C-alpha positions in Angstrom: 49.5 29.6 33.8 52.1 31.6 35.6 55.8 31.3 36.5 57.1 31.3 40.0 60.8 32.5 40.0 62.6 31.5 43.2 65.6 33.7 44.1 68.0 32.6 46.9 69.9 34.5 49.5 73.6 35.4 49.5 75.8 32.3 50.2 73.1 29.9 49.3 72.0 28.3 46.0 68.9 27.5 44.1 68.7 24.0 45.7 67.6 25.7 49.0 64.2 26.2 47.4 63.6 22.5 46.3 61.8 21.5 49.6 59.6 24.6 49.3 58.7 23.9 45.7 57.8 20.3 46.7 55.4 21.7 49.3 53.9 24.4 47.2 52.3 22.6 44.4 49.7 25.0 42.8 47.9 24.0 39.5 49.0 26.4 36.8 52.1 27.6 38.6 55.4 26.5 37.1 58.4 26.8 39.5 61.8 28.0 38.1 65.0 28.0 40.2 68.2 29.7 39.3 71.6 30.5 40.8 72.9 34.0 40.9 76.4 34.6 39.6 79.0 33.4 42.1 76.5 30.9 43.7 75.9 27.2 43.5 77.2 25.3 40.5 77.3 28.5 38.5 79.7 30.0 41.1 82.3 27.6 40.0 82.0 28.8 36.4 81.2 32.4 37.0 82.7 33.8 40.2 81.8 37.4 41.2 84.8 39.7 40.5 85.4 43.4 41.2 84.9 44.0 37.5 81.3 43.0 37.8 80.3 46.2 39.5 77.7 46.7 42.1 75.7 43.6 43.2 72.4 45.3 42.3 73.4 45.7 38.7 74.5 42.1 38.0 71.8 40.6 40.2 69.1 42.5 38.2 70.7 41.1 35.0 70.6 37.6 36.5 66.9 37.8 37.4 66.0 39.2 33.9 68.0 36.4 32.3 66.2 33.8 34.5 62.8 35.2 33.5 63.8 35.1 29.9 64.9 31.4 30.1 61.7 30.5 31.9 59.5 32.2 29.4 61.4 30.6 26.5 61.0 27.2 28.1 57.2 27.5 28.0 57.1 28.8 24.4 53.9 30.7 24.8 52.6 33.3 22.3 52.5 35.9 25.1 54.8 36.2 28.2 53.4 34.4 31.2 52.9 36.4 34.5 55.8 36.0 36.9 55.6 35.7 40.6 58.9 36.4 42.4 59.7 34.5 45.5 63.0 35.6 47.2 64.9 35.5 50.4 67.2 38.3 51.6 69.5 39.1 48.6 67.2 37.3 46.3 64.2 39.2 47.5 66.1 42.5 47.1 67.1 41.6 43.6 63.4 40.8 42.7 62.3 44.1 44.1 65.0 46.0 42.1 63.8 44.3 38.9 60.2 45.0 39.7 60.9 48.7 40.3 63.1 48.8 37.2 60.2 47.4 35.1 57.7 49.8 36.6 55.5 47.1 38.2 53.8 47.3 41.6 55.4 45.4 44.4 53.4 43.7 47.2 55.5 42.5 50.1 54.5 40.5 53.2 
């Protein structure tokens, strides 16, 4: 079992990934979608403000929080492997997290 974390681009929301998730049904892969701060339904509750600082800081926090929520939802004894799928801003945030965590990145 592994988690696939889908990260959207600037100006979009998690719903942009729903058609992709429907097409990519892989046994043992659990899809998790999330909205970055200032995007989608979350954008109405949590707009991005100048006090939030640089995008790459709060975006990294958002990705890490999404991974934590996904891991808790599965309640496994050990954390599940995570595969990040991102477009533009979302992809950049995933790479930042990967580098921050000291994990190798493969990009196509």
